[in-house]
C-alpha positions as CSV (number, residue, x, y, z in Angstrom):
1,M,4.8,-3.5,-10.7
2,R,6.9,-2.8,-7.7
3,L,5.3,-2.1,-4.4
4,D,7.0,1.1,-3.8
5,K,5.7,2.7,-7.2
6,F,2.2,1.3,-6.6
7,L,1.8,2.7,-3.3
8,K,3.0,6.4,-4.8
9,V,1.0,6.5,-7.8
10,S,-2.5,4.9,-6.1
11,R,-1.6,7.8,-3.6
12,L,-1.9,5.4,-0.3
13,I,1.7,7.1,0.1
14,K,2.6,10.4,-1.3
15,R,6.5,9.8,-2.0
16,R,7.9,7.0,-3.4
17,T,11.0,7.4,-0.9
18,L,8.4,7.5,2.2
19,A,6.8,4.1,0.3
20,K,10.2,2.2,0.2
21,E,11.0,3.4,4.1
22,V,7.8,1.7,5.2
23,A,8.5,-1.3,3.5
24,D,12.0,-1.4,4.8
25,Q,10.5,-1.0,8.0
26,G,8.6,-4.5,7.8
27,R,5.5,-2.0,8.1
28,I,3.9,-3.8,4.9
29,E,2.2,-7.0,4.4
30,I,1.5,-8.6,1.1
31,N,-1.1,-11.6,1.2
32,G,0.7,-12.1,5.0
33,Q,3.9,-12.3,4.2
34,T,6.1,-9.3,4.8
35,A,6.9,-7.2,1.5
36,K,9.9,-5.3,0.3
37,A,10.0,-2.1,-1.7
38,S,11.0,-4.3,-4.4
39,S,8.1,-6.8,-4.0
40,T,5.6,-7.3,-6.8
41,V,1.9,-6.3,-6.6
42,K,-0.7,-7.9,-8.8
43,V,-4.3,-7.1,-9.2
44,G,-6.2,-9.0,-6.5
45,D,-3.3,-8.7,-4.1
46,E,-4.2,-8.0,-0.4
47,L,-2.2,-5.0,1.1
48,Q,-1.8,-4.7,4.9
49,I,0.0,-1.1,6.0
50,R,0.6,0.0,9.4
51,F,0.6,3.7,9.7
52,G,1.6,4.9,13.2
53,Q,-1.5,3.4,15.1
54,R,-3.5,2.3,12.3
55,L,-3.8,-0.3,10.2
56,V,-5.0,-0.3,6.7
57,T,-6.2,-3.1,4.5
58,A,-6.2,-2.3,0.9
59,K,-7.0,-4.6,-2.1
60,V,-5.2,-4.0,-5.3
61,E,-8.0,-3.3,-8.0
62,M,-5.9,-2.0,-10.9
63,L,-2.6,-1.1,-12.0
64,Q,-1.2,1.8,-14.2
65,E,1.7,3.3,-14.6
66,T,0.6,6.9,-14.1
67,T,-2.7,8.0,-12.8
68,R,-4.4,11.5,-12.2
69,K,-5.4,12.4,-8.7
70,E,-8.6,12.0,-9.2
71,E,-8.6,8.5,-10.4
72,A,-5.8,7.1,-8.1
73,A,-8.6,6.1,-5.6
74,N,-9.7,3.5,-8.3
75,M,-6.4,1.8,-8.3
76,Y,-7.3,0.1,-4.7
77,S,-10.5,-0.6,-2.3
78,I,-10.2,-0.4,1.6
79,V,-11.3,-3.5,3.0
80,K,-10.8,-2.4,6.5
81,E,-8.8,0.1,8.6
82,E,-8.7,-0.1,12.5
83,R,-6.7,1.1,15.1
84,L,-4.0,-0.4,17.0
85,G,-4.1,-0.9,20.6
86,E,-3.9,2.5,22.2
87,Q,-1.1,2.7,25.2
């Protein structure tokens, strides 16, 4: 599954266009490699996403083309969440 679609369906990022922008800015890594919006995501992959001053590490648990809001959180598990250096 494409990275931007996974982020939208899992609701880690609300809109696919926003997920594409974040990926194109180099703020997402898959297993330590900088990822593009078109990168392929597989079960077991570890995503690192930089949201402003937060760094979220999530593990892909399952892939689904569509999901209900209540079930979206089952697609991933948060490994760690940290704040980046305060300026």
